[in-house]
C-alpha positions in Angstrom: -114.7 -8.5 37.8 -114.5 -5.7 35.3 -112.1 -2.8 35.4 -113.4 0.0 33.2 -110.9 1.9 31.1 -110.7 5.6 30.4 -107.9 6.2 27.8 -106.8 9.8 27.4 -105.2 11.4 24.3 -104.8 15.0 23.4 -107.1 15.9 26.3 -109.9 13.6 25.1 -111.3 10.2 26.0 -110.5 7.9 23.1 -110.5 4.3 22.0 -107.9 3.0 19.5 -107.8 -0.1 17.4 -104.5 -2.0 17.8 -103.2 1.0 19.8 -103.0 3.2 16.8 -106.2 3.8 14.8 -108.6 6.3 16.4 -112.1 4.7 16.5 -114.0 7.1 18.8 -113.4 10.3 20.8 -115.5 11.9 23.5 -115.3 14.6 26.1 -117.3 13.3 29.1 -114.6 11.8 31.4 -116.3 13.1 34.5 -119.6 11.5 33.6 -117.9 8.3 32.6 -116.0 7.8 35.8 -119.2 8.5 37.8 -120.9 5.7 35.9 -118.0 3.3 36.0 -117.3 3.7 39.7 -120.7 2.2 40.6 -119.6 -1.2 39.3 -115.9 -1.4 40.1 -112.4 -0.2 39.6 -111.4 2.3 36.9 -108.2 2.4 34.9 -107.1 5.8 33.6 -104.4 5.6 31.0 -102.4 8.6 29.6 -101.6 7.5 26.1 -99.6 10.6 25.3 -97.3 9.9 28.3 -96.9 6.3 27.1 -95.9 7.6 23.7 -93.5 10.1 25.2 -95.5 13.2 24.2 -94.5 15.2 27.3 -93.3 18.7 27.9 -90.2 19.8 29.8 -92.1 19.4 33.1 -93.3 15.9 32.3 -96.9 17.0 31.7 -99.1 16.0 28.7 -102.3 17.4 27.3 -104.1 15.0 29.6 -102.4 15.8 32.9 -105.0 18.2 34.3 -107.9 15.9 33.4 -106.1 12.8 34.8 -105.5 14.6 38.1 -109.2 15.5 38.4 -110.2 11.8 38.0 -107.8 10.3 40.5 -110.1 10.5 43.6 -113.4 9.9 41.8 -113.3 6.1 42.6 -111.0 3.1 42.9 -108.6 4.4 40.3 -105.5 2.8 38.9 -103.3 4.9 36.6 -101.0 3.9 33.7 -99.1 5.5 30.8 -95.5 6.6 30.7 -94.7 6.1 34.4 -90.9 6.0 34.1 -89.7 7.2 37.5 -90.2 6.4 41.1 -90.9 10.1 41.7 -93.8 10.1 39.2 -95.3 7.0 40.7 -95.2 8.5 44.2 -96.9 11.7 42.9 -99.7 9.7 41.3 -100.3 7.6 44.5 -100.2 10.8 46.6 -102.8 12.3 44.2 -105.2 9.4 44.8 -104.1 6.5 42.5 -104.6 3.2 44.3 -102.2 1.5 42.0 -99.8 2.4 39.2 -99.4 0.4 36.0 -95.8 0.1 34.8 -95.3 -0.7 31.2 -92.1 -0.1 29.2 -90.1 1.0 32.2 -90.4 -2.5 33.7 -88.4 -4.0 30.9 -84.9 -3.8 29.4 -84.8 -3.0 25.7 -81.7 -5.1 25.0 -80.8 -7.4 27.9 -77.3 -9.0 27.7 -76.7 -12.8 27.7 -78.0 -14.2 31.0 -79.4 -10.9 32.2 -82.9 -10.4 33.5 -85.3 -8.9 31.0 -86.7 -6.7 33.8 -85.4 -3.4 34.9 -84.9 -4.8 38.4 -83.1 -1.8 39.9 -86.1 0.4 39.0 -88.7 -2.1 40.2 -86.9 -2.7 43.5 -86.7 1.0 44.2 -90.3 1.4 43.2 -91.5 -1.4 45.4 -89.6 0.0 48.3 -91.1 3.5 47.8 -94.8 2.7 47.3 -95.1 -1.0 48.2 -95.5 -4.1 45.9 -99.3 -4.1 46.5 -99.6 -0.8 44.6 -97.7 -2.0 41.5 -99.2 -3.5 38.3 -96.8 -4.6 35.6 -98.1 -4.7 32.0 -97.2 -7.9 30.1 -98.5 -6.9 26.7 -98.2 -9.5 23.9 -97.4 -8.7 20.3 -96.7 -11.9 18.3 -96.1 -13.7 21.6 -93.5 -11.3 22.9 -93.5 -8.4 25.4 -94.6 -5.2 23.7 -93.2 -1.8 24.9 -93.0 1.9 24.0 -96.7 2.2 23.2 -96.6 -1.2 21.5 -94.2 0.0 18.8 -91.4 -2.3 19.8 -91.0 -5.8 21.5 -88.6 -7.2 24.0 -87.0 -10.5 23.0 -88.8 -12.6 25.6 -91.9 -14.8 25.5 -94.9 -13.5 27.4 -95.0 -16.3 30.0 -91.3 -16.1 30.8 -91.6 -12.3 31.2 -94.7 -12.7 33.5 -92.9 -15.2 35.8 -90.0 -12.8 36.3 -92.3 -9.8 36.7 -94.6 -11.3 39.4 -92.1 -10.9 42.3 -92.2 -7.1 41.9 -96.0 -6.6 41.7 -99.4 -7.5 43.0 -101.0 -7.8 39.5 -100.2 -8.4 35.9 -102.1 -6.6 33.2 -102.2 -8.6 30.0 -103.2 -7.1 26.7 -103.2 -9.0 23.5 -102.2 -6.2 21.2 -103.4 -7.9 18.0 -106.9 -8.1 19.5 -107.0 -4.6 21.1 -110.0 -2.6 20.0 -111.1 -5.3 17.5 -113.8 -6.9 19.7 -113.1 -10.4 18.4 -112.2 -11.9 21.7 -108.9 -12.2 23.4 -106.2 -14.9 22.9 -107.4 -17.5 25.4 -104.3 -19.7 24.9 -102.1 -16.8 26.2 -104.4 -16.3 29.1 -104.4 -19.9 30.2 -100.6 -20.1 30.0 -100.3 -16.9 32.1 -102.8 -18.1 34.7 -100.9 -21.4 35.1 -97.6 -19.6 35.3 -98.3 -17.0 38.0 -100.2 -16.9 41.3 -100.8 -13.1 41.5 -103.9 -11.4 40.2 -104.2 -11.3 36.3 -106.3 -8.7 34.5 -107.0 -9.4 30.9 -107.5 -6.7 28.2 -107.8 -6.5 24.5 -110.6 -7.6 22.3 -113.1 -8.8 24.9 -116.6 -8.2 23.7 -119.2 -10.3 25.5 -120.5 -11.1 29.0 -120.0 -14.8 28.3 -116.3 -14.2 27.7 -116.0 -12.2 30.9 -117.7 -15.0 32.8 -115.3 -17.5 31.3 -112.3 -15.5 32.3 -113.8 -15.0 35.8 -114.0 -18.8 36.2 -110.3 -18.9 35.2 -109.7 -16.5 38.1 -108.9 -13.6 35.8 -110.4 -10.1 35.9 -111.1 -8.1 32.8 -110.2 -4.5 31.7 -112.8 -3.2 29.2 -112.7 -0.2 26.9 -114.2 -0.5 23.4 -116.9 -3.0 24.4 -118.2 -0.5 27.0 -118.1 2.5 24.7 -119.9 0.7 21.9 -122.5 -0.8 24.3 -121.4 -4.3 23.4 -121.2 -5.1 27.1 -123.3 -3.8 30.0 -121.4 -3.3 33.2 -124.5 -4.3 35.1 -124.7 -7.7 33.3 -120.9 -8.2 33.6 -121.0 -7.5 37.4 -123.8 -10.1 37.9 -122.1 -12.7 35.6 -119.0 -12.6 37.8 -120.8 -13.4 41.0 -120.5 -16.9 42.3 -124.2 -18.0 42.6 -123.1 -21.6 42.1 -121.5 -21.5 45.6 -124.6 -19.9 47.1 -127.9 -19.1 45.3 -128.4 -16.1 47.7 -125.4 -13.8 48.1 -125.1 -11.7 51.3 -125.3 -7.9 50.7 -123.9 -5.6 53.4 -125.2 -2.0 53.3 -122.8 0.6 54.5 -123.5 4.3 54.6 -121.3 6.8 52.8 -120.1 7.9 56.2 -118.8 4.3 56.9 -121.5 3.0 59.2 -122.8 -0.6 58.6 -126.6 -0.4 58.3 -127.9 -3.8 57.6 -127.4 -7.1 55.8 -129.7 -8.8 53.4 -129.5 -11.4 50.6 -129.7 -11.1 46.8 -130.1 -13.3 43.8 -129.1 -12.2 40.3 -132.5 -10.4 39.7 -132.1 -8.4 43.0 -128.7 -7.2 42.0 -130.0 -6.2 38.5 -132.8 -4.3 40.1 -130.5 -2.5 42.5 -128.5 -1.1 39.6 -131.5 -0.4 37.4 -133.6 1.4 40.1 -130.7 3.0 42.1 -132.4 1.6 45.2 -130.9 -1.3 47.1 -133.0 -4.4 46.5 -132.9 -7.8 48.1 -134.5 -11.3 47.8 -136.9 -11.6 50.8 -136.5 -15.1 52.1 -139.8 -14.8 54.0 -141.9 -13.3 51.2 -140.1 -15.4 48.5 -139.9 -12.3 46.3 -137.8 -9.3 45.4 -137.9 -6.5 48.1 -136.6 -3.0 47.6 -135.6 -1.5 51.0 -138.1 1.2 51.9 -140.8 0.4 49.3 -143.4 0.7 52.0 -141.7 2.8 54.7 -140.0 5.2 52.4 -136.7 4.6 54.1 -134.8 3.7 51.0 -131.1 3.0 50.5 -129.8 4.9 47.4 -127.0 2.9 45.8 -123.7 4.8 45.3 -121.5 1.8 44.4 -121.3 -1.9 44.8 -118.2 -4.1 45.2 -117.9 -7.9 45.2 -115.4 -9.4 47.6 -112.4 -11.5 46.5 -114.4 -14.7 46.4 -117.3 -13.1 44.5 -119.8 -14.5 47.1 -120.5 -11.3 49.1 -121.3 -7.7 48.1 -120.6 -4.4 49.9 -123.1 -1.8 48.9 -122.2 1.8 49.7 -125.5 3.7 50.1 -127.1 7.0 51.0 -129.7 6.2 53.6 -133.0 8.1 53.5 -134.3 7.5 57.0 -133.5 4.6 59.5 -132.4 1.3 58.0 -133.9 -1.0 60.6 -137.6 -2.0 60.7 -137.6 -1.2 64.4 -136.9 2.4 63.7 -133.3 2.2 64.7 -130.7 3.9 62.4 -128.9 0.5 61.8 -129.9 -3.1 62.4 -126.9 -3.4 64.7 -127.9 -0.7 67.2 -130.9 0.5 69.1 -130.0 4.2 68.5 -132.6 6.1 66.5 -130.1 8.4 64.9 -127.0 8.1 62.8 -123.8 7.9 64.8 -122.0 11.2 65.1 -119.3 11.8 62.6 -117.9 14.8 60.6 -119.9 13.6 57.6 -123.1 13.6 59.6 -122.5 17.0 61.1 -121.6 18.4 57.7 -124.9 17.0 56.2 -126.9 18.5 59.1 -125.3 21.9 58.5 -125.9 21.7 54.8 -129.6 21.0 55.5 -129.8 24.0 57.9 -128.7 26.3 55.1 -130.8 24.6 52.4 -133.9 24.5 54.6 -133.5 27.1 57.4 -135.9 26.6 60.4 -137.2 29.5 62.5 -134.6 30.3 65.1 -131.8 28.3 63.5 -128.4 29.7 64.6 -126.5 28.0 61.9 -128.5 29.7 59.1 -127.5 33.1 60.5 -123.8 32.5 60.1 -122.1 34.4 57.3 -118.6 34.0 56.1 -117.2 36.8 58.3 -118.9 35.7 61.5 -118.0 32.0 61.1 -114.3 33.0 60.8 -114.5 35.1 63.9 -116.0 32.2 65.8 -113.3 29.8 64.6 -110.6 32.2 66.0 -112.6 32.6 69.2 -113.1 28.8 69.7 -109.5 27.9 68.8 -108.3 30.3 71.5 -110.7 28.8 74.0 -109.6 25.3 73.1 -105.9 26.2 73.6 -106.8 27.6 77.1 -109.1 24.7 78.1 -108.1 23.0 81.3 -108.8 19.3 81.8 -110.4 16.6 79.6 -114.0 17.7 79.9 -113.2 21.3 78.9 -111.1 20.2 76.0 -113.9 18.0 74.7 -116.4 20.8 75.0 -114.3 23.4 73.2 -113.1 20.9 70.6 -116.8 20.2 69.8 -117.5 23.9 69.4 -114.5 24.4 67.1 -115.4 21.4 64.9 -118.9 22.7 64.5 -117.7 26.1 63.2 -115.0 24.5 61.0 -117.8 22.4 59.4 -119.8 25.5 58.8 -116.8 27.2 57.1 -116.1 24.1 55.0 -119.7 24.0 53.8 -119.8 27.7 52.9 -116.5 27.4 50.9 -117.8 24.3 49.1 -115.2 22.0 50.7 -116.2 18.5 51.9 -114.6 16.3 54.5 -113.6 14.0 51.7 -111.5 16.9 50.3 -109.8 17.3 53.6 -109.3 13.5 54.1 -107.9 13.3 50.6 -105.4 16.1 51.4 -104.3 14.3 54.6 -104.0 11.1 52.6 -101.8 12.9 50.0 -99.5 14.2 52.7 -99.2 10.8 54.3 -98.2 9.3 50.9 -95.8 12.0 49.8 
């Protein structure tokens, strides 16, 4: 599958040729990550940090922008991560994985010494887990390139990859000579790497066609794209479909899951159905009974708006995160796996109901009468009653009251439950 890249320099989104020559610059990082997240993972790279352009606090011109992107999708972060502390900070802020470049390698290993900075990598794996670590094995004239690709370590790319694998879950390979040139990557290097290691390999640098992406997918390699996306050489929609394994099964199962986490239904899709889901923004299947494409809700109006789609590890199943408009099941049930007519209760559902009450107040709606002062008074009152509750039933009753008013306050302050969950996640990872 494709990992979309957002490279940051001097506070802008950029693309460089061979890591040096500025080819394009733009200032729409928020829009880009929203687009990219629909199709897969996103790599955010701080090029200034990689080049050592940091202040006394370790910040760069990109730090604020980078932080704002970290919880906008399945984000991995790279660029100048030189300490365990910095890696832990990025994970706590929302990075799913960190990309370690120069810091993974020794500049001048002695005779018989490992070319890896094993003390650092061991400490890092202990702190954040091997599964969160990606090590860059960037090739310049066949050797490992470091320090923003300005120097090389005296080790061949395959030998370095074999040593690095035991400290990470993925290797990110970039052919520096091909980076930004859109002339294809070095397939000989890729084949050698794929044969040498068993972990996930992500290939970057020079890839410029869907056919090349599909070829790499068949080699069990993923692709990280930059220039080809920004110059419209490659469509993420086409790349996503090209990576799916329709040879194994002509119809791929598609599981629809609401943004609040509830499984709604399962259908099947061919390539045309996946294309139409992306193009229309409405989840579309191949109807086995009608022998035609079928967009959920095209007659009932109960559509499933596509938020993002993810293929599984075998590329023969899709998880579609959707925003349901009405019940998902043809019987009128909210999901095809329950007879209940309404969405299951959750903080997300309650929040959405409260938001609707304020946006579309109904006569006699109590929620719509609550102002900022009154809702805070009610939280204080309900919190006290919860503390004084006696027995399970009373605790449940008072907790429900308190959570209702907390939801109202969150909405009025523009805070979502995702913001709260993200903060809890950050505290857990610190």
